[in-house]
PAFIGU-930535 format. One line per 10 residues: number of its first residue (from 1); their letters; for each residue x, y, z of C-alpha. Coordinates in steps of 0.02 Angstrom, whole numbers, plus 32768, in hexadecimal, padded with zeros to 4 digits. Example, Ala and Ser with C-alpha at 12.3 -4.5 7.8 and 13.67 -1.06 7.14 Angstrom:
<rs>
1	AS	8267/7F1F/8186  82AC/7FCB/8165
</rs>
This chain:
<rs>
1	XXXXXXXXXX	7322/866D/7BE5  73BE/8608/7C09  73E0/85DE/7CBD  7489/8604/7D0A  74CF/8587/7D87  754C/85CE/7E01  75D1/8551/7E36  7612/857B/7EE2  76CB/8560/7F06  76DD/84F6/7FA3
11	XXXXXXXXXX	778B/8539/7FC4  779A/85C0/804B  77C0/8674/8018  7879/869C/8004  7873/8715/8097  7825/8692/810C  78D3/8663/8145  78A9/85E5/81CD  7837/8586/8157  78B7/8590/80CB
21	XXXXXXXXXX	7947/8549/8132  78DE/84B0/815C  78B5/849A/80A3  7965/84B7/8063  79C2/8457/80EB  795C/83BD/811C  7986/837E/81C9  79F4/82E4/81DC  79B7/827F/8272  7A65/8235/828A
31	XXXXXXXXXX	7AB9/82DE/82A2  7AAB/835B/832F  7A9F/8414/8303  7B18/8484/835E  7AD4/8528/831A  7A7E/856B/827F  7A5B/8617/8239  7A30/8675/819C  7A70/871B/815C  7A2A/8783/80CF
41	XXXXXXXXXX	7A8C/87FF/8068  7A21/8880/800E  7A72/88B9/7F6C  7A2B/895D/7F2E  7A7E/8966/7E83  7AC7/88C5/7E3E  7B19/8917/7DA8  7B81/8988/7E17  7BD0/88F7/7E75  7C8A/88DC/7E5E
51	XXXXXXXXXX	7CCF/8841/7E09  7CEE/87EB/7EB1  7C89/8819/7F4B  7C8D/87DD/8000  7BF3/87E5/806C  7C08/8825/8120  7C37/879A/8199  7BC0/8743/8211  7BD4/86C3/829D  7B92/8611/82A9
61	XXXXXXXXXX	7BD1/8579/8306  7C64/85D7/8350  7CA8/8608/82A6  7CA8/86A0/8238  7C51/8690/818F  7C3E/86FB/80F5  7BF9/86EB/8045  7C69/8706/7FAE  7C13/8733/7F0B  7C4C/874E/7E58
71	XXXXXXXXXX	7BB8/87B0/7E0F  7BF4/8797/7D5B  7C36/86E7/7D75  7CDC/8699/7DA7  7D1B/8684/7CF3  7C73/8639/7CC1  7BCD/867E/7C84  7B7C/8658/7D2C  7B6E/86B5/7DCE  7BEF/8666/7E43
81	XXXXXXXXXX	7BC3/865B/7EFA  7C2B/8614/7F8A  7C1D/8602/8046  7CC2/8619/80A2  7CF0/85E6/8153  7D77/8645/81B1  7D97/85F0/8259  7DBA/865F/82ED  7E66/865E/833F  7E73/85CE/83BA
91	XXXXXXXXXX	7DE5/856D/836B  7DEB/84CF/8303  7E13/84FE/8250  7D97/8482/820B  7CD9/847E/8219  7C50/8414/81D0  7BC9/8451/815B  7B93/8414/80B3  7C4C/8420/8094  7CD7/8404/8111
101	XXXXXXXXXX	7D32/84A9/811D  7DEB/84A4/8145  7E88/850C/812B  7EAC/84C5/807F  7DF7/84D8/8045  7DA6/8563/80A8  7D20/8592/802B  7C9F/852C/7FCF  7C0F/8555/7F5E  7BD3/855C/7EAB
111	XXXXXXXXXX	7C3D/85A0/7E1E  7BA3/8590/7DAF  7B20/85C9/7E2C  7AAC/861F/7DB0  7ABC/8650/7CFB  7AD8/870A/7CE3  7A45/8714/7C6C  79D3/86E3/7CFD  7A0B/8780/7D57  7A28/87FE/7CCE
121	XXXXXXXXXX	79B1/87BC/7C4A  79CB/877F/7B99  7964/875C/7AFE  78EB/86CF/7B22  78F1/86E3/7BDF  784E/8710/7C36  7866/87BB/7C85  77F4/878B/7D16  7868/86FC/7D46  7906/8765/7D58
131	XXXXXXXXXX	795C/875D/7E00  797F/8817/7E00  78F3/8893/7E19  7923/8946/7DF1  79D8/890E/7E07  79B4/88D2/7EB8  79C6/8823/7F02  79CE/87CA/7FA9  7A51/8744/7FC7  7A34/86DA/8062
141	XXXXXXXXXX	7AB2/8661/80AD  7A69/85D3/8113  7AEF/8586/8182  7ADB/84F0/81F3  7B70/84B4/825A  7B6C/8400/8297  7BC7/83B7/832A  7C52/8342/82F5  7C81/82D1/8386  7CE8/825C/8319
151	XXXXXXXXXX	7D47/82E3/82BB  7D2D/828D/8214  7C7E/82C1/81DE  7C88/82DC/8121  7D46/82C9/812D  7D9A/82A3/8087  7E33/825C/80E2  7EB1/82BF/807E  7F4C/82D2/80EB  7EEE/827E/817A
161	XXXXXXXXXX	7F66/8244/8201  7F06/81B9/8258  7F92/8196/82D6  7F8C/824C/830C  7ECE/8250/830E  7EB0/81A9/8366  7F56/8169/83A7  7F38/80CA/8341  7F64/8082/8297  7F09/800D/8221
171	XXXXXXXXXX	7F35/7F6A/81CB  7F57/7F5B/8111  7ED9/7EF1/80B1  7F38/7E74/8047  7EA4/7E5A/7FD4  7E13/7E11/8035  7E5B/7E08/80E4  7DE5/7E82/8138  7DA1/7DF3/81A3  7E51/7DD2/81E5
181	XXXXXXXXXX	7E71/7E8B/8207  7DD9/7EA1/8277  7E04/7E04/82DC  7EB7/7E40/82F7  7E82/7EEE/832D  7E00/7EA5/83A3  7E82/7E35/83F6  7F0A/7EBA/83F9  7EAA/7F3D/845C  7E80/7EC4/84E9
191	XXXXXXXXXX	7F21/7EE7/8546  7F16/7E48/85AE  7F1C/7DE2/850D  7FAA/7E49/84C8  8011/7E2F/8564  7FF7/7D73/855E  8025/7D6B/84A6  80C9/7DC1/84CF  80EB/7D3F/8555  80E3/7CAB/84DE
201	XXXXXXXXXX	8195/7C6A/84C3  81C1/7C7F/840C  8254/7C67/8399  8281/7D0B/8346  8280/7D08/828A  821A/7C68/827D  81AC/7C88/81E6  8133/7BFB/8212  8119/7C2C/82C9  806D/7C7D/82D9
211	XXXXXXXXXX	8092/7CBD/8388  8132/7D13/8350  80D9/7D60/82BA  804E/7D9D/832E  80CD/7DE8/83A7  811D/7E44/8316  8075/7E84/82D9  803C/7EBD/8386  80DF/7F19/83A1  80CE/7F6D/82F7
221	XXXXXXXXXX	801C/7FA4/8321  8061/7FEE/83C1  80F4/804C/8375  80CE/806F/82BD  8095/8119/827F  803E/80D0/81E6  7FDA/8035/81BA  8025/7F89/81DB  802B/7EF5/8165  7FF1/7E46/8194
231	XXXXXXXXXX	805C/7DEB/8113  80D4/7DA1/8194  8040/7D5B/81F5  7FE8/7D0E/8160  808F/7CC5/8129  809C/7C71/81D4  7FF0/7C25/81B3  803B/7BD2/8119  7FC8/7C34/80A6  7FEE/7C48/7FEE
241	XXXXXXXXXX	7FDD/7CF8/7FA4  7F38/7CC9/7F52  7EE9/7CA1/7FFB  7EF5/7D59/8029  7E72/7D78/7FA2  7DF7/7CF5/7FE1  7D6B/7D33/8052  7D5B/7CD6/80F7  7CE7/7CDD/818D  7D1F/7D4E/821B
251	XXXXXXXXXX	7CE4/7CD4/82A2  7D42/7C44/8252  7DDD/7CB2/824C  7DC8/7CDC/8304  7DBA/7C23/832F  7E57/7BFA/82CB  7EBD/7C84/831C  7E86/7C58/83CD  7EAB/7BA1/83AA  7F58/7BCD/8369
261	XXXXXXXXXX	7F7C/7C33/8405  7F40/7BA6/8476  7FB1/7B2B/841C  804A/7B9D/8428  8027/7BC0/84DF  8032/7B08/850F  80B9/7ACC/8587  80D9/7B77/85D2  808A/7BEC/864F  8020/7C43/85CB
271	XXXXXXXXXX	7FBF/7BA2/85AF  7F5A/7BBD/864D  7F41/7C78/8634  7EFB/7C81/8583  7E65/7C0F/85A5  7E38/7C7C/863A  7E17/7D0A/85C0  7DBF/7CAF/8532  7D6D/7C14/8577  7CD2/7BFD/85E2
281	XXXXXXXXXX	7C76/7B5B/8607  7BCE/7B11/85D8  7B74/7A6B/85E2  7AFE/7A16/856B  7A84/79AC/85CF  79F3/7933/85B8  7982/78FC/8647  78E9/7891/8665  7856/78F5/86A7  7818/7864/870E
291	XXXXXXXXXX	78BE/7834/875C  795C/787E/87A0  79C5/7839/8713  7A2C/78C2/86BF  7AB9/78B3/8641  7B27/7946/8613  7BC0/796F/85AC  7C31/7A01/85D9  7C74/7A71/854F  7CE5/7B08/8541
301	XXXXXXXXXX	7C8D/7BAA/8516  7CED/7C31/84BB  7C83/7C62/8424  7BC8/7C5C/8443  7B61/7C49/83A3  7AB5/7C96/83BA  7A17/7C87/8352  79CD/7D2C/8319  7945/7CF0/82A3  789E/7D26/82EC
311	XXXXXXXXXX	78F5/7D78/8380  790F/7E32/8398  7984/7E46/842C  7A21/7DFA/8473  79C2/7DCE/8512  7946/7D68/84AC  79D3/7D0C/8453  7A2B/7CE2/84F5  7988/7CA2/853E  7970/7C3B/84A1
321	XXXXXXXXXX	7A1F/7BF2/84B4  7A00/7BB1/8565  7949/7B82/8551  7917/7AD0/857F  78C3/7A65/84FA  7851/79D2/8521  783E/7938/84B5  77FE/7886/84C2  7864/77E9/84AC  7853/7730/84CA
331	XXXXXXXXXX	77CD/76B4/8491  7728/76F9/8454  76C4/76A5/84DE  7740/76E0/8563  777F/778C/852B  77FE/77E3/8598  77F5/78A1/85A6  78A3/78EA/859B  78F4/7994/85AB  7991/79D4/8559
341	XXXXXXXXXX	79EC/7A79/8553  7A8A/7ADA/856F  7AC2/7B17/8619  7B46/7B9F/8624  7BB3/7B92/86C0  7C25/7C26/869A  7C3F/7CA6/8612  7CF3/7CD2/85E3  7D33/7D81/860F  7D3F/7DA6/8554
351	XXXXXXXXXX	7C9C/7D68/8509  7C85/7D54/844D  7BD2/7D48/8410  7BB4/7D13/835C  7B0E/7D4D/8315  7AD7/7CC8/829A  7AAB/7D3A/8209  7AD4/7CB6/8186  7A5E/7C23/8177  7A16/7BA9/80F9
361	XXXXXXXXXX	7975/7BDF/80A4  790D/7B49/806C  78A5/7BAE/7FF2  7940/7BEF/7F98  79A7/7B52/7FB5  7A3A/7BC0/7FE2  7A90/7C17/8072  7A4C/7CC6/808F  7A7A/7D56/80FF  79FF/7D94/8182
371	XXXXXXXXXX	7A02/7E51/8190  7975/7E4B/8211  7970/7ECC/829B  79CA/7E8B/8334  79EA/7EFA/83CB  7A78/7EE4/8446  7A9C/7F51/84DE  7B37/7FB0/8510  7B32/7F57/85B8  7ADF/7EB2/85E8
381	XXXXXXXXXX	7AC9/7E47/8683  7AEB/7D91/8652  7AC2/7D43/86FA  7A0F/7D11/86C3  7A5B/7C9C/8642  7ACF/7C41/86BA  7AB3/7B9E/8715  7A5B/7BAC/87BC  7AF7/7B72/8817  7B70/7BE5/87B9
391	XXXXXXXXXX	7BEA/7C4E/881D  7B9A/7CF8/8838  7C19/7D40/88AF  7C4D/7DB9/8824  7BCD/7E16/87B8  7BAD/7DCD/870B  7B94/7E78/86BD  7BE5/7E8D/8613  7C05/7F29/85AB  7C1A/7F2C/84F0
401	XXXXXXXXXX	7CCD/7F38/84B4  7CBA/7F1B/83FB  7C41/7F06/836B  7C78/7EB2/82CB  7C00/7EE5/8242  7BE9/7E96/8198  7BA7/7EEE/80FE  7B80/7E8F/805F  7B36/7DE6/8039  7B5B/7D2F/804C
411	XXXXXXXXXX	7BD4/7D2F/7FB9  7C43/7DB4/8002  7C48/7E59/805A  7CAD/7EC4/80CE  7CD1/7EBC/8188  7CEA/7F53/81F8  7D0D/7F53/82B1  7CCF/7FD1/8331  7D3C/7FBF/83CC  7D44/8017/8474
421	XXXXXXXXXX	7DFA/7FFC/84A6  7DF4/8061/8547  7D7C/807D/85D6  7D54/812F/859E  7CC3/80F3/8532  7D0B/8132/848C  7CEE/80BE/83F8  7D60/80B4/8362  7D38/8071/82B6  7DBB/7FFE/8268
431	XXXXXXXXXX	7DAC/7FF4/81AC  7E4D/7FA0/8172  7ED0/802B/8162  7E5C/80B2/81A6  7E34/80CF/825E  7DB9/8157/8291  7D55/8186/8329  7CA1/8147/832C  7C07/8177/838E  7BA5/80FF/83FC
441	XXXXXXXXXX	7B19/8106/837B  7B8F/80D6/82ED  7BD9/8047/8350  7B3B/7FFC/8398  7A94/803F/835A  7AC4/804D/82A3  7AF2/7F94/82A1  7A4C/7F4F/82E1  7A10/7F27/8231  7976/7F4E/81CA
451	XXXXXXXXXX	78CF/7F65/8222  7873/7F14/8190  78EF/7E85/8183  7911/7EA8/80CD  79C3/7E9E/8089  7A22/7F3D/80A9  7AC6/7F84/806E  7AE4/7FC8/811C  7B54/7F63/8191  7B05/7EEF/8210
461	XXXXXXXXXX	7B54/7EAA/82AE  7B9B/7DFB/8298  7C10/7DE5/832C  7BFC/7E37/83D6  7C89/7E3F/8455  7C5D/7E5F/850B  7CD4/7E6F/859E  7CAD/7E4F/8655  7C95/7EF8/86A7  7CE4/7EC8/874D
471	XXXXXXXXXX	7D86/7E98/86F2  7D95/7F2A/867A  7E2D/7F6A/86D8  7E8A/7EC9/86B1  7E46/7EAE/8603  7E58/7F5F/85BF  7ED9/7FA4/8637  7F6F/800C/860C  7FF6/7FC3/859E  80A6/8008/85AA
481	XXXXXXXXXX	8147/7FE8/854B  8184/7F84/85E0  8100/7F00/85B7  815D/7ED6/8517  81ED/7E5B/8531  8296/7EA4/8505  82BE/7E11/8493  822D/7E45/8423  825D/7EFD/8427  8313/7ED6/83FD
491	XXXXXXXXXX	82EB/7E5A/8373  8270/7ECE/831F  82E8/7F5F/8335  836A/7EF8/82D7  82EA/7ED1/8250  82B9/7F88/8245  836E/7FBC/8236  838B/7F39/81B0  82F1/7F72/8150  832C/8026/815F
501	XXXXXXXXXX	83D7/7FF4/8120  838C/7F98/808B  8316/8029/806A  83AA/80A1/806E  8408/8030/7FF6  8371/8026/7F86  835D/80E2/7F8B  8416/80F2/7F66  8403/807B/7ED5  836D/80DE/7E9B
511	XXXXXXXXXX	83D0/817F/7E9E  8477/8135/7E6B  84B6/80F1/7DC8  8528/805A/7DC3  85B2/8073/7D45  861B/7FDF/7D0B  86B7/802E/7CC4  872B/7FD6/7C49  87D5/801E/7C1D  8868/7FEB/7BB0
521	XXXXXXXXXX	88B6/7F9F/7C4C  881B/7F34/7C62  8827/7EFB/7BAE  88E1/7ED6/7BBC  88C5/7E64/7C52  883A/7E06/7BFB  885F/7D5F/7BA8  87B2/7D2B/7B6E  8728/7D61/7AF9  86EB/7E14/7AEE
531	XXXXXXXXXX	8740/7EA6/7B47  8733/7E6C/7BFB  86E5/7DED/7C6D  862B/7DFF/7C85  8627/7E03/7D43  8683/7E86/7DA8  86FE/7E4F/7E2D  8775/7EBF/7E91  8800/7E3E/7E80  87EB/7E1E/7DC6
541	XXXXXXXXXX	8848/7E9F/7D5F  87EB/7E63/7CC4  8741/7E90/7D0B  86EA/7F39/7D04  8706/7FB0/7D94  8661/7FE3/7DE4  8635/8094/7E1A  8593/80CB/7E6F  856F/8182/7E53  84D7/81F1/7E62
551	XXXXXXXXXX	846C/81F5/7DC7  846D/82B2/7DD5  852B/82B5/7DBD  8565/82F7/7D15  85D8/82A3/7C9B  8655/8330/7CBC  865B/8306/7D75  8678/824E/7D52  86FE/827A/7CD1  875D/82E1/7D52
561	XXXXXXXXXX	8755/8250/7DCE  8798/81CC/7D55  881A/8241/7D0A  885C/8265/7DB9  8868/81AB/7DDE  88CB/818E/7D3F  8937/822A/7D50  88F4/8273/7CAF  88A9/8317/7C79  87EC/830B/7C6B
571	XXXXXXXXXX	87EF/834C/7BB7  8859/82B5/7B85  87D9/823C/7BCF  8731/820D/7B86  86AF/8186/7B9C  8658/8114/7B20  85AC/80CE/7B3F  85B2/8011/7B30  8518/7FC5/7AE0  84D0/7F16/7ADD
581	XXXXXXXXXX	84DB/7ED8/7A2B  8460/7E5E/79E0  84E8/7DD9/79DC  84F0/7DDB/7A9C  8594/7E3D/7AA7  85B1/7EE3/7AFF  861C/7F5F/7A9E  8640/801A/7A9F  85BF/806D/7A30  85D3/8129/7A39
591	XXXXXXXXXX	8634/81A9/7AA0  85D8/8213/7B20  85FE/82C5/7AEB  8585/8333/7B4D  85E1/834D/7BF2  854E/83AD/7C3D  84DD/8316/7C2D  84B2/82BA/7CCE  84B4/81FE/7CDC  83F8/8201/7CFC
601	XXXXXXXXXX	83E6/8254/7C52  845D/81D8/7C01  83F8/8146/7C47  8355/8190/7C07  83A0/81B3/7B5C  83E7/8104/7B4E  8345/80B8/7B93  839C/8057/7C1E  8325/8009/7C9C  8394/7FCC/7D2A
611	XXXXXXXXXX	8400/8068/7D47  849C/8006/7D17  850D/8045/7C8D  85AF/8005/7C3F  8631/8081/7C03  86DA/8075/7BAF  8756/80FB/7BE3  87C8/8133/7B56  886E/818C/7B70  88A9/81FD/7AE4
621	XXXXXXXXXX	8949/81C2/7A92  89E1/8227/7ACF  8A0C/826D/7A24  895A/82A7/7A02  8906/8348/7A37  8856/8329/79F5  87E5/8292/79EC  87DA/8236/7946  8753/826D/78CD  86B3/8208/78CD
631	XXXXXXXXXX	865D/8258/7837  868F/8289/7787  86FF/8238/7706  878F/8228/7781  8728/81DE/780E  8778/8155/7875  8736/80C2/78D8  876E/807D/7980  87B1/7FCA/797D  87FA/7F5A/7A05
641	XXXXXXXXXX	8890/7EE8/79E2  88AB/7E3C/7A2F  8947/7DD2/7A19  8929/7D18/7A04  89C0/7CA5/7A1C  8991/7BEB/7A19  8A42/7BBD/7A4C  8A1C/7C03/7AF9  89A0/7B76/7B16  8A2E/7AF9/7B07
651	XXXXXXXXXX	8A85/7B46/7B9E  89E2/7B58/7C00  89D5/7C13/7BE9  8942/7C79/7BAB  8947/7C7B/7AEC  88E5/7D1D/7AD9  88F1/7DC9/7B27  88B4/7E79/7B04  8936/7EF2/7AC1  88EE/7F9F/7AA2
661	XXXXXXXXXX	8872/8005/7A3F  8895/8058/7998  883B/80CA/791E  8833/80A1/7865  87E5/80FB/77D3  8750/80A3/7787  879D/80B8/76DC  8841/8065/770F  886B/7FB1/76E6  8879/7F2B/776B
671	XXXXXXXXXX	892D/7F08/7737  895E/7FB3/777A  8935/7F75/7826  89C2/7EF3/781E  8A46/7F7B/7812  8A00/7FD4/78AA  89F6/7F33/790D  8AAF/7F0D/78EC  8ADC/7FB7/7934  8A6B/7FA0/79CB
681	XXXXXXXXXX	8AB1/7EF3/79ED  8B66/7F25/79C5  8B6E/7E9E/7940  8BD9/7EA7/78A4  8B7F/7EFB/7814  8B8B/7E5C/77AD  8B1F/7DF8/7826  8A85/7DB4/77D1  89E1/7D9A/782D  892E/7D61/781A
691	XXXXXXXXXX	889F/7DD3/7850  87FA/7D95/7895  875D/7DF1/78CA  8717/7DB6/7970  865D/7DC4/7952  8611/7D62/79E2  863C/7CCA/7A4E  8612/7C4C/79C7  8647/7CB0/7930  86F4/7CED/78FB
701	XXXXXXXXXX	871B/7D16/7844  87C0/7D2B/77E8  87D4/7DD6/7798  8804/7DF7/76E3  889E/7E69/76F1  8878/7EBB/764A  87C9/7EF0/767D  87A4/7F9B/76C8  8763/7FAA/7778  86C2/7FEF/7730
711	XXXXXXXXXX	86B5/7F5A/76BD  86D2/7EE7/7751  8640/7F40/77A7  86A7/7F67/7841  8665/7FE6/78BD  8693/8038/7961  86B7/7FBA/79EA  86E3/7F26/797A  876E/7EB0/79B2  87FB/7E79/793E
721	XXXXXXXXXX	8863/7DE0/796A  890E/7DD2/791A  8982/7D3B/790F  8A33/7D2E/78C9  8A40/7CB2/783B  8AE7/7C78/7882  8A92/7C48/7925  8A1E/7BC9/78D7  89A6/7BBC/7848  8950/7B27/7898
731	XXXXXXXXXX	88C7/7B64/7909  88B0/7B05/79AC  8806/7AB9/79CC  87D5/7B40/7A48  87E3/7BC5/79C0  87B1/7B5A/792C  8707/7B3F/797C  86EC/7BFA/7976  871C/7C0F/78BF  8680/7C0F/7855
741	XXXX	86C0/7C5D/77B6  8768/7C7E/7762  876E/7D02/76DB  880D/7D10/766F
</rs>
């Protein structure tokens, strides 16, 4: 007889709701539960449910909840199940759960919660495993609402206004400048430092003045509604762009910045005030145990580097720093017992403590990072670590102001700063452009390091900033707009106005199209190559006239404008698009005939990148009522005529000038053009002339008068030079250099 082994399911029954909520929603020790509940909806006949069904509402965490179900699926072959939050009037519209519910996303769940075949059955599905029993089912919603003291738990930061949420703004990371950003934020929020920085005399606009760049940056942090860039500051350091992508040590950056401020504060009243904030005093001493002989050397103290290897608390590290070592010296037969150590006479009001997490590992022959657990308090009495004769008239109690944490390894990583800018105890996390509220646990306890000392991806404290409790009112006191010198406000207001002006111009350029317009008058005043001069000038009649119009303007609107200027009817005015030819000339290519087309559309069609366009405006000849044909056997091409008279050079006049434009049939011979030119120039009909085609600056060819225009391969926009044979058949050097070919 075969034995049957019954395997017991360790999971609680589905109707054991309190046990189930613990199984389904494991507790997070870092989060505090505000309220939790469970609600069950008994469905008597699943098949009779409508396509979309709402469960009756229930309350949890001060909000109203309900379950939304699509029994036959939300456009999928799965049961679709959602939990929806509907905040009460007067309550915060966002809550925290497995999903952060807010007005734009007030329901969350599973579109593919369960396949329909698991409810209704299907071939191959075990009938005993169906979720429906006699068409009945229970649906239970387990809801747990967490407290959210920072307002950003599970926040996706879409449309997140950090200035509105925190009153602060972040700093833009230029590449790898996170170390610089945390130092700047840490200095900025100590209002005593900010006030002193503003008092340093500076020369506005000096790009190499670190103090001026810092004043600009501090003022921007104070007034900007969005993140601030540090480019002006790094430029004042003399950095190249590539240096912004090189990782540096945050403590070294702090030392550099403080040193720069000390240097700029020299020879003025700020020189005596800055050291009072940053610098304490200490002495390194050696003494003979058997005599009163003591030697000592005084040093400034402004960044205290503390050992953490083998030590677990800040108090232990401070005791290690001031401990006295004994050693022997002198001859072997007469050894002298000596003592040496460090004596601290005074800590600075703003105390920076570097935790030496980077050290050389002999076994690996490399620098390694120590992620060892190291605890530091929110408040500490430093008097036990002072010299016996130190001034104790004022308490030496310090409270933590900031924690700079490092995540990553020796080769690189990321710095974040947790700062407490005011006396209200609220910490803020500064992560480059983003600023958010932080809890005391996030700022302090979460940065102690790993209990087992193994490398961790979590951040560990690297730099601690403490402020003297008795002087908090001075160090972190109120800062008003009156603390900013007017010279800085005015200069930066001018810069802001100038930037706004340039931005408006850029926006205008982005929206506008620059049209360089050439007319027959332009051509007639031109005495050089091509149809006009290349550069526009208001005083040069031979240069294009420039118009700036909206890209959304239509060709019809521009036609009306130009026709009105010229006193013409708009239907007798049209524009030609001027194209860049391969031979480096710019000539009319084709008329613009769709008057409903906008200039934005023209630019896209012509594939113009810089929103600049050249046009030729054509006026219909007085005796004509329609434009010349451009297609068919009688099609005509547009040519421009130039008169060249070398005799003019002999009387110091321009030898060449534009005359007009003409249309010729492609099938016509070049000789026909001579007759028309005589009429245009009011010359006798017997006048003979030579015709040249101006191809490009270094190439002009003589035309065969018996050849057709088609045979000469002439096209719209070509330029014909003509010269009377009675004027001279000898070309001057200036023209002869341009003649590359003569065809007779």
